[in-house]
C-alpha positions in Angstrom: -4.1 -150.9 -14.2 -7.0 -152.3 -16.4 -8.5 -151.9 -20.0 -11.8 -150.2 -20.5 -13.3 -149.2 -23.3 -13.2 -145.8 -24.2 -16.7 -144.9 -24.3 -16.4 -145.5 -20.9 -13.9 -144.2 -19.7 -15.2 -140.6 -18.4 -14.1 -140.1 -14.6 -11.1 -142.6 -14.5 -7.7 -142.3 -14.4 -5.2 -142.4 -17.3 -2.4 -144.5 -16.1 -0.3 -143.5 -19.7 0.2 -140.9 -21.9 -1.6 -140.8 -24.9 -0.2 -139.9 -28.2 -1.9 -138.5 -31.2 -0.1 -138.3 -34.9 -0.7 -135.9 -37.5 1.5 -136.7 -40.4 3.6 -134.4 -41.2 2.5 -132.1 -38.5 2.6 -133.7 -35.0 3.3 -136.1 -32.5 3.3 -135.7 -29.2 0.8 -136.6 -25.8 -2.8 -135.2 -26.4 -3.7 -136.5 -22.5 -1.0 -137.1 -20.0 -0.6 -140.0 -17.7 -3.1 -139.1 -14.3 -5.6 -137.1 -16.6 -9.3 -137.4 -15.7 -10.9 -138.6 -18.3 -14.2 -135.9 -19.5 -16.6 -136.7 -21.7 -15.7 -134.3 -23.7 -12.6 -136.2 -23.9 -14.0 -138.9 -25.6 -14.1 -138.0 -29.8 -10.3 -136.7 -29.2 -9.5 -139.9 -27.9 -11.4 -141.8 -30.4 -9.7 -140.0 -32.9 -6.4 -140.8 -31.9 -7.3 -144.2 -32.6 -7.7 -145.3 -28.7 -11.1 -147.5 -28.6 -9.4 -149.2 -25.5 -8.0 -146.9 -22.5 -5.5 -148.0 -19.6 -6.6 -146.8 -16.5 -4.6 -147.3 -13.2 -5.1 -149.8 -10.8 -2.5 -149.7 -8.9 -1.3 -153.2 -7.3 1.6 -154.8 -5.2 4.9 -155.5 -7.3 3.7 -153.6 -10.4 5.2 -150.5 -11.2 4.1 -148.0 -13.8 6.5 -147.0 -16.8 7.6 -143.5 -15.3 7.9 -145.7 -12.1 10.6 -148.1 -13.6 11.8 -145.0 -16.1 12.9 -143.1 -12.6 14.7 -146.7 -12.1 16.7 -146.7 -15.2 17.5 -143.2 -14.8 19.4 -143.7 -11.5 20.9 -146.6 -13.2 22.3 -144.3 -15.7 23.6 -141.2 -13.3 22.7 -141.5 -9.8 23.5 -138.5 -8.0 26.1 -137.2 -10.4 25.9 -133.3 -11.0 27.2 -133.1 -14.3 23.8 -134.6 -15.7 20.2 -133.8 -15.2 17.2 -135.5 -16.3 13.9 -134.6 -17.9 10.4 -135.7 -16.5 9.2 -138.5 -17.8 7.1 -138.2 -21.6 5.4 -141.2 -22.7 7.5 -143.2 -20.4 10.4 -141.5 -20.8 12.7 -139.5 -19.6 15.9 -137.9 -21.3 19.0 -137.3 -19.7 21.8 -134.4 -20.6 25.0 -133.1 -19.9 25.3 -130.0 -17.7 29.2 -129.4 -18.4 31.6 -130.1 -21.1 33.7 -132.7 -21.1 34.0 -136.7 -22.1 31.3 -139.4 -22.1 32.0 -142.2 -20.3 30.0 -145.6 -20.4 30.0 -149.0 -19.1 29.3 -150.6 -21.8 29.1 -154.5 -20.2 26.7 -153.2 -18.1 24.7 -151.1 -20.2 24.5 -154.5 -22.6 23.7 -156.3 -19.4 20.6 -154.6 -19.1 19.7 -153.9 -22.4 19.6 -157.9 -22.6 16.7 -158.2 -19.8 14.3 -157.6 -22.1 11.1 -155.3 -21.6 13.3 -152.0 -21.0 15.5 -149.9 -22.1 18.7 -147.7 -22.5 19.5 -145.7 -25.9 22.9 -143.7 -25.6 25.2 -141.5 -27.6 28.4 -143.2 -28.4 31.4 -143.6 -25.3 34.4 -141.8 -25.0 33.3 -138.7 -27.3 33.4 -135.2 -25.9 29.6 -134.0 -24.9 28.9 -130.2 -24.5 26.4 -128.3 -21.8 22.8 -129.6 -22.7 24.0 -132.3 -25.0 21.2 -135.5 -24.6 23.2 -138.5 -23.4 20.7 -141.1 -23.7 17.0 -142.0 -23.0 15.5 -144.3 -21.0 12.1 -146.3 -20.8 10.4 -149.5 -20.4 8.5 -151.2 -23.2 5.4 -151.9 -21.4 3.0 -149.9 -19.7 4.0 -151.8 -16.6 6.6 -154.4 -15.2 7.1 -156.2 -12.4 8.8 -154.7 -9.5 11.7 -157.7 -9.1 12.2 -157.1 -12.6 13.8 -153.8 -11.9 15.6 -154.6 -9.0 17.6 -157.0 -11.0 18.7 -154.1 -13.5 20.1 -152.8 -10.7 21.9 -154.9 -9.3 23.5 -155.9 -12.6 24.0 -152.5 -12.9 25.9 -152.6 -10.1 26.4 -149.5 -7.4 28.2 -147.2 -10.0 26.2 -145.2 -12.5 26.7 -146.4 -15.6 27.4 -143.1 -17.4 30.1 -140.8 -15.9 31.5 -137.5 -17.6 35.1 -136.7 -17.0 35.4 -132.6 -17.2 39.0 -131.3 -19.7 41.8 -130.7 -17.2 44.9 -130.6 -18.9 44.8 -126.7 -20.2 48.5 -125.8 -21.4 50.1 -127.1 -24.5 53.6 -127.0 -25.9 54.4 -127.9 -29.8 57.0 -129.0 -31.3 57.3 -128.8 -34.9 59.6 -130.8 -37.0 61.2 -130.4 -40.8 64.3 -129.3 -42.3 62.1 -127.4 -44.7 60.1 -125.4 -42.0 62.8 -124.8 -39.7 65.4 -123.4 -42.7 61.9 -120.9 -43.6 61.3 -123.1 -47.2 58.1 -123.9 -46.8 55.7 -122.2 -44.0 54.3 -123.5 -41.1 50.7 -125.3 -41.1 50.6 -127.4 -38.1 50.8 -124.7 -36.0 47.3 -123.1 -37.0 45.7 -125.8 -37.2 46.9 -127.1 -34.2 46.2 -123.6 -32.0 42.6 -124.0 -33.5 41.9 -127.5 -32.4 43.1 -126.9 -28.9 41.3 -123.7 -28.4 37.9 -125.7 -29.5 38.8 -127.2 -25.3 39.8 -124.0 -24.1 43.9 -125.3 -24.2 46.2 -122.4 -24.4 49.2 -123.1 -26.5 52.3 -121.7 -24.1 54.9 -122.0 -27.0 55.8 -123.7 -30.1 59.5 -124.6 -31.3 60.4 -125.1 -34.9 63.1 -127.5 -35.5 64.7 -129.1 -38.2 65.1 -133.4 -38.2 67.9 -133.5 -35.2 66.6 -136.3 -33.2 68.6 -134.6 -30.2 66.6 -131.4 -30.8 63.2 -132.9 -31.0 64.1 -134.6 -27.5 65.4 -131.6 -25.6 62.5 -129.3 -26.7 60.1 -132.2 -25.8 61.5 -132.5 -22.1 62.0 -128.4 -22.0 58.3 -128.4 -22.4 57.7 -130.8 -19.5 60.0 -128.2 -17.2 58.3 -125.1 -18.2 54.7 -126.1 -17.2 53.0 -127.8 -20.0 50.5 -130.8 -19.1 50.5 -132.2 -23.0 52.9 -132.1 -25.6 52.5 -132.2 -29.8 55.3 -133.2 -31.5 54.2 -132.4 -35.8 55.7 -134.0 -38.9 58.7 -136.8 -39.0 56.3 -139.4 -38.4 56.6 -141.6 -41.2 58.9 -144.3 -41.9 61.5 -142.3 -44.1 65.7 -142.6 -42.6 65.3 -138.4 -42.2 61.9 -138.6 -40.1 63.4 -138.6 -36.4 60.3 -137.8 -34.5 59.4 -141.4 -32.9 63.0 -142.2 -31.9 63.3 -138.4 -30.4 59.9 -139.0 -28.5 61.4 -142.6 -27.3 64.5 -140.9 -26.5 62.6 -138.4 -23.7 62.5 -141.9 -21.6 58.7 -141.5 -22.5 56.5 -145.1 -22.0 55.5 -145.8 -25.4 52.0 -146.9 -25.5 51.7 -147.5 -29.4 53.4 -146.3 -32.3 51.0 -146.6 -34.8 46.7 -146.6 -35.3 44.7 -148.8 -37.2 43.2 -145.4 -37.9 42.9 -143.7 -41.4 43.7 -140.9 -41.7 46.4 -141.4 -39.1 48.0 -144.5 -39.1 51.8 -143.0 -38.0 50.4 -142.0 -35.0 52.2 -142.2 -32.1 51.1 -141.8 -28.1 53.4 -141.8 -25.1 53.3 -140.7 -21.4 56.6 -139.0 -20.2 56.8 -138.8 -16.5 58.1 -135.5 -15.0 58.3 -135.0 -11.0 54.9 -136.1 -9.6 52.6 -136.1 -13.2 52.5 -138.2 -16.7 52.5 -135.9 -19.6 51.0 -137.4 -22.7 53.4 -136.7 -26.0 51.3 -137.6 -29.1 53.7 -138.0 -32.4 51.0 -136.6 -35.2 51.3 -137.6 -38.4 51.6 -135.2 -41.8 47.7 -135.5 -42.2 46.8 -133.4 -38.8 47.5 -130.6 -41.0 45.8 -130.5 -44.2 42.7 -133.7 -43.6 39.5 -132.8 -41.4 39.1 -135.4 -38.9 42.2 -137.4 -38.1 43.0 -140.1 -34.9 43.7 -136.8 -33.5 40.2 -135.6 -32.8 39.6 -138.8 -31.8 42.0 -139.3 -28.8 42.7 -135.7 -28.1 39.5 -135.3 -25.7 40.3 -138.7 -24.0 43.6 -137.2 -23.5 42.8 -134.0 -22.5 40.2 -135.3 -19.7 42.6 -137.7 -18.1 41.4 -140.7 -19.4 44.4 -142.8 -19.9 44.8 -144.7 -23.4 46.2 -148.1 -23.7 47.3 -150.1 -26.8 44.6 -152.3 -26.5 42.1 -149.0 -26.5 43.5 -147.8 -29.9 43.9 -151.3 -31.7 39.6 -151.0 -31.1 39.6 -148.0 -33.5 40.0 -150.5 -36.5 36.0 -150.7 -36.7 34.9 -147.4 -37.7 38.7 -145.8 -37.9 37.9 -145.1 -41.6 37.0 -141.3 -43.0 35.3 -141.5 -46.0 36.5 -137.6 -46.5 33.0 -136.5 -47.6 32.7 -133.3 -49.1 31.0 -132.1 -46.3 32.2 -133.3 -42.8 29.5 -135.0 -40.4 32.0 -135.8 -37.5 31.3 -135.7 -34.9 27.7 -137.4 -36.2 29.0 -140.0 -38.4 30.8 -143.5 -37.8 34.3 -142.2 -38.1 36.1 -143.4 -35.1 33.0 -144.7 -33.4 
């Protein structure tokens, strides 16, 4: 690559896109990489503010921005069929989801690649659901050309596995256990069921049954086990999650013999959330104890954890602890979830 005066560029091949910005109207490439400059192009280039141009002069060991972008793309997605990518434009490749699922990002390796300098990978948030066609990331190098050795180093640091993966939602059948004497005796209409069914339907999950029970520990325990025997992939237990003496749900979940991950999470709303895994035959069934806020707040801890559970992304106590940063919903008049800081 060499730099020449624009007035002398006729006949030369551009080695990068030329972007023109018209304030309030457009921004985009007016000439693409590989374009052979003509005399008629020169006034247009000058009007775009280009007094000089870089024309391609291939040298061993030096990569063009498009070549480098493809390397970064491979680092991100490899040969995965769960993602697809655009052709380079102005040196940038965009990666998109080709299916609905949970986006997973190897954060440490992503940070290591971005720390090398002269290159960047920008992503959406990991551990959140993505839909088919959603943009996941954009990749490019900062200069127009870069040493091949530096890109090889980036590949080495990234490792043999892609930085991104999309886990499809696999759990498709849910059982709901609604607790509370006031609901079981008909004094109060159940509000949990409709909310949970709507949220589950967003992920294609079928509710196979709902049992409304009084605050009796043994009955709740048996209902959870019953859904496991009937083939439920996940059991949601709503209500009775506070520390009041007559709230029996946490104890009932423990009595099933389930492995308790955590009772409590640093998220508001939803601090009294409980997550456990119940072993039944050859599978572990997630059991979630849901506090009352789930039935009347727009977004809660449940919305953060549900997609991970449905994608079989096992959650540890440390994972739940990490939700403390960003785990405060500001209860906006218009909900911007998931395009907000809540849970991110």
